[in-house]
N, C-alpha and C positions, 0 to 999 in steps of 0.2 A: 520547665518543671518536671516532666516524664524522664528525661535525661537524668536529672540528678536523682530525683528518686529511684531509679533504676544502679545510680551508682552506691546509694545509701541500702536496695535489698543485696546488689553483690558484696557488700562487706560484712553480709551479716551472713549472709551465706545461702539465699532466697536466690537459688541461679535462675528458675522458673519465671518468677515474677521480675527480675529482673531484667531476664529476655524481654520480657512480655511488654516492659513498660520502655525499654530503648526501639524497640518496635514500632510503640505507639507513637514514638518522639519522631523518628523517621519518618512517619507514616504522615506524620504534621508537617513537617518540614525535610526533604529528603536531601536539601543540601549541607548540611553542617555534616561536617566529613570528623570532628569528635566523637558524635554517637556513633560512626560505624567503627571508629577504632574502640570507644567502649567495649562495644560491642565484640568483637573480636575479640578482646581482652577477656572477658567473660567467655567465651567458646576454646578459647585457648588454657584458660585457667579450669574449665570442665575436662577439658583430653581432645576437643573436637579441631582438630588441627587444618583441616579442611577448612569447616565452617570460618576458624581464625583467620586462615591466608584470605579467603574470600572477602571478608570483611573489612581486615588491612587494607588490601587492596581497593576494593569499594572507595575507604577513606582519603585514599592516594590519587584515583582515580576523581574526586569531587574537591579534591584540596593538594596540586602538583608542588606544595609547596610545605608540605604534615610531615614537618621536622618527626614529632613525633610516631606517626605511624610509619615511617620509615623505619624509623631506629627499633621500633617492636617487632615491625614483618621481617628485617634483619635480623632480631632476634629470637627469631621462632625458629626462620629458616639454619640459624647455629643451631638450635637444639633439634632439629631435622637431618643434619648433617648436611643442607644444602647450600655447601662454603663458598661456592663461587655466587649464588643470590642473593645468601648475606650479607656481603663484601660488596655488590652493586647495591643494595639497599644503603648501607651501615656508611658508605663512601656520599653517599646522596644525603644522608642526612647531615654529615661534616659538613657538606657544599651550601648546604641551609644554614647553618649554624657552626660555626669552627670553633667556637668553645664550649659543647655540650659534650659535657666528660662522659656519660652514661653511653656517645655513640662510639667515642673510644675506647672505654672499655670491650664495648662488644667487636670492635675491632682488631686488638688486643686477643679476644677469645678465638677467632677465626684463624690469626697466627698460630695461635698457641695449638689447636687443633691441627694446623699442618705440619706441626709440628718444628716448626720454624719460630722457636723461642725468643731469641734474640729482637726480631721483629717484634712478638708482640710484648715482650721486656719494654719497648722502647714506648709503644702506644700506652700501657697501662699507666708509666713513669706520664704519660700525658696527661689522661685521664686523674690523676693523684695531681699535677701540677693545677687545671684547671680547677681543680676540688680536694683539696687537703682532707675532707673531713667524708670522703668517699669512700664506705667500708668493705664495699664488693670489689674495688681495683685492689685494694690491698690484699686481701684473701685471695684473687684471682693470680695477683703478681705475686705474692707465696709461692704458690703449685710451680710456677713458671722457674723462680728462682730454685725450687728446689729440684727440677728438670733438667737445669742447669747448674747443680752440683753447686747452689749457694745457699747453704744448711742455714748460717746466718741470716743472710738477709731473708729466707724464709721467713724465717723463725717470730724474728723482728718483722715483719709484713703480719702474719697472723695474730701478734701479741698487738696490734694495731687494733688490724681487724675485730679481733675483741672487745677490744677500750669502745669500738666506736659501733658496737651493739650485733656482729656475726659470732653467733654462739657456736655453732658448728665448728669455727678456729678452735676451740678447747681440743675437739679431735684429733688435730692436725696436731697442735701444741703437744696434746698429752702422748700422740705415736710418736713424734719424729723432732721434741724439741727436747723435753724434761727426762 
């Protein structure tokens, strides 16, 4: 119950109340990996990346097969530009569930940041193949396609991303496609 209420507080932007509830939930049952993952995601949202990494790692320590914690920690490593650590975590997530589209999107982001655009494109394609409504993958693939000078493909991806709810795609469409 404390975990669920903490998640509600997080959605409402009441972060300190959320933290208190998550900490209470952990005190009541310290074996539930998803609570550590939720707490990590909250700290990430607050910009406290050290605590976020710590709690993602605790979630993985509690459950070595926790796909979401690997994917989330990998995503944070991408944001921090720790690409080798990110790739390790994302590959762990994929090994746990090889049809989890967000992990392939994150793997593509790693290759994009490494300027290995052809490989990035392959993994964005894989994410979209697994989930044809995955707006972030279309948006990100559009950026990679633009780097490969495929302007038409980039614009088509941004149109799809916009249709699927990614409003920032408008900026790319306005600047590069119309």
